[in-house]
N, C-alpha and C positions, 0 to 999 in steps of 0.2 A: 225424323232425325236422319235416316239414311239419305233421303232426298236432299237435305241441307248439306250433308258432307259432299254429295255428288255435285251440287250446285256450286259450292265453294271451290271444289277442285277444278271444275270446268271454267269458272271465272278467273281463278288465279293462275292456272297452268295453261289453259287454252290448248287442249290436246289435239285439236283437229276434228274434222267431220266424220272420220271413220269410227264406227262402233261395231266391234265384233262381240257378240253375246255368246259366251261359252256357258253351256248348260250341263250340269252334272249333279249327282247325289253321292254322298259318302256314308259309310257305315260307322257307327260308334257302338261298341260293345258295352253292355251294362248288365249288372246282376240285380237290378231293381225288380221287384215283383211285378210292377206294371209294365216293364219292358216286354215287347212282343218278339216272336221269332223272326229272324231275317232269312233271306235266301242263302246266306253263307252258313247257316246252321246254328248260329249263336243268337242270343237275345240281345236286343238293343234298339237303336233308332237309325233312321235313314233321312237326315235333312237334305234338302235340295237347295242349290244356289244358282244364281246367274251372275257371271262376272264380266265386266267390261274389260276385255283383254288388253286393250291399248293402255289402260291406266292401272289395272290391278284392283279396281274398286268392285265391291260387291253391290250390285244394283237391286237384287231381290233375294230373299231367303225364305224358306218355309220349313219349319220343324215338322217332322213326320215320324209316326211310329215305324218300327222296324219291318212290319208286314205290309206296308204300303208300297206297291210297285213304283219304281222310279219314273215310269211313264205317266202316272196319274197327275192330271192337272198341269201339265207342262205348258199348254197354250196360255192359261191364265197367268202362270208364273212369269213366263217370258214377256207377256204383255205388260205385267206390272213392272218388270225391269225396264222396259222401254219407256213407260210412263214416268219412271224416276229420273229420266234424263231432262235437263233443262230444255226449254223451248228452243228449237233450232232445226236446221236442215241437215239431218243426220243421214249418213250412208250406212245402212245396217246390214250386217251379216250374222248368221247363226251357225254355231258348230255344236255338235252333240254326238254322243254314242248312240247305240241302237235303241235306247229308251225313247228317243224321239222318232223312231221309224214307224210312223203311222200316217196313213194317207191323208186324213183330214187335217192333221197338224201341219204336214208339209204343204198342203194346199193353202192353209191359212197363212203361212209365212210367205208363200209365193204371191198370194193375193195382196199382201201388204207391200209387195215390191222388194222383199228382203232376199238376199242371196243366202243359201244354206248349203251345208255339207254335213251329212249324217251317216253314221255307220249303218249298213243295211243288214237285216236279218238274213241268214243264209238259208232261204227256203229251198225245197227240192227243185223248184222250177228255176230259180236263179243259179243254183249249183250246176244244174244240167247245162244251162247256157254257158257258164264259165268253162266247164269241162269240155264243151264242144268247140271251144275256140281253137283255131288253127295255131300251130307252133309259131308262125311268123306274126301272129297278132300280139305277142307278148314283147314288151320293151323292158330292157334292163333298168332297174331302179337303183340297186346298190348291191355290192358284195361285201358282206361283213368280214371282220377280221378272222372269225372262226369258220369261214367258208360258206356261210349261209347266203343264198342268193335270193334277192327280192326283185320281183318283176311286176309290171302293171299292164293293164289292157282295157280298152273300151269294150263294153258288153252290150250287145243289141237286145236289151231286155225292157219290155214295157208291160208291167203288171196291170191287172184290171184295177180301176179306181171306183170308189163308191159313187162318185158323181162326175159324170163326163158331160162336157158341153162342146159346142162346135169349135171354140177357141182354145180348148185344153191343149197344152203342150206337154209332151212326154218329158220325164226327168232323165237325167244322164246317170248311167251306172258305170263305175270304174271298179275293176277287179284288181286285187293284190294277190300275188302268188308267192309263197315262201317255200323254198326248197333247201334242205340241209346240205351239208358238204357231201360230195359224191361218196356213195357206199355206206351212208349212215341213215338212221331213221329218227323221227321225233320220239319223244318219250311215250307217246300213245301208240307207237308202231306204224304211223303213217309216214309216207315219203313226201308229202306235199300238203300245205295248208292254204286255204283260200279265204279271203276277206273281201268285203265290198263296201263302197261308199256311194251314196246317192246324192245328187245335187241338181240344182236348176241353173248352174253356171256352165254354159256351153262354150264360152269364149276362152277360158283359162286352160293352159296346157295341163294335161292329165297329171303329170308328175308334180307340177307346181301345186295343183289343187290338192293332191294327196298330202303333200308336205304341209300345206296350209291347214288342212284338217287335223293332222297330227300335232299341230302347234298348240292345241289346247292342253297337251300334257305339261307344257311349260307355263300355263296360266292358271286355269281353275284347279288343276290337281295340286299345284303348289299352294294355292289359297287353302284348299282342304288341309294340307299338311300344316300350314301355319296356324290355322284355327284350332286344329286338334292337338298339335304337339307343342306349340309355343304360346298360345293364348289360353283359352279355357274350354274350348268346345269339344275336347276329347273326353271329358267327364261331366255329366250333367248332375246338378246338385239336388234335384227333387224327384219325387215320384209323381208329381203333378205335371200334366201336359203343358198347361199354360205357363208355369214357372220355368220349365225347360225351354219353351219357345222364347220367353223373355231373355233367358240366359244366352241362347244362340244369337239373338238380336244384339245383345250387349257385346258379344265377341265380334260381330260384324261391324258394329260402330267403332270399336277399338281398332280393328284392322283398317277401316277406311280412314280414320283419323291419323294413324301411323303413315299410311300412304300419302296423305295430304302433307303431313309434317316433313316427310322425306323429299317430296317434290318441291315444296315451297321454301322451307326454312333451313334444311340441313345442306351440307356440302354435297356436291355430286358424287363423291366417293362413297357416300352412304345411301345412294338411291336404291340400290338393290339389297340393302341390309334387311335381314329378318329381325323379328322382335328380340331374339336372344342377343344378337350382336348389338342392337340399339341399347339394350339393357346395360350391357357392360361398357359400351363405347360412349354413351351419352348420359343415360338417366342416372347411373350410379357414379358418374365422374364429376358431378358438380362440386362436391365438397363433402363436409361431414357436419353433423349436428354436435355442438359443443355445449356442455352444461358446466357452468362455473359461477360460483358465488350467487347461488339461487337464481341465476339467469340462464336462459337457453337461447342460442343463436346459431346461425348457419355460417360456417367458414367456407367460402368458395375459393377454389384454386384459381389463381390469376391466369394461368395458362388456359384453363377451361373457359373462363370469362372472355378472353381475347379470341380463342379459336372457335368456340361453339356458340355461346350465349349471345355475345355481341353481334356477330354476323347474322345469326338466326333472327334476332329482333329487327335488324335493319331490313332483311329480306321480307319478313312478315309485314313490316310497315309499308313497304313499297308494292306489295302484291295488290292487284285490282280485285278486291273482294266484292261479292254481290251485295246489293243493298239489303238491309235488315228485312226479314220476312219473305225474301225472294225464294 
């Protein structure tokens, strides 16, 4: 069913060849006896998703117990997301946090010809290379309103890889340095924080690449929020693993169908609407059920019929849907 929603969206909307796969997991707290401890200290679950950033569609989901690390099985999950795409010549990129920072996984994506940008674990060796950078190696990234300074730099860091061959190319490391306003410290007493991103993209400007990597905060993290807060994936109904996995899939299908509805049927002003807004602006605005003289019927407001239902039906009729079974 997920593949059918993706195929319908691709046929009707024609979003282009760019596919950015955003990978992330989220925590859901639960008091059920079968819920297992998470790294955050509470019991719950940790489902993982892969989102097609350009469309907002969820391509793959996997329900997981709370004690399963986010890094487990990411290669298979992302491959399943790619397989959910219709047949085509796709230009694929992958963005992830440090859960994907594993040599074999990065090599797998690189071998498939995919561009990636992944948050790197701050190992002692990487930290030493960053701290050894000359002052003029740093380039100003931004100055926040509260005086916090963000800078970036290229890092000459080449970690050992499990499998090396003659044609192996090193990956590119970009460092981010954050300094608080002069004379202040961070809450943990430090005067500077360092982060890093690893990528196989050597052509893009470093600042642009960091901005692109940070862009997943506006895609998959918003999908997490929608699923948890506005659909039903924030509370799981059963103590049975399979039932909860089916519940997550149901929320994913609902999310994808709403994205398809907004992209094809509704007015452009509602393209970015979340389910709560759609509920009040569209779904509950059609009319009301009237019971009279032992009869029950729906009274539809003429304004809604002219402004929403009529145009939506015409757009749906004109959309180039895929053939049945595709």
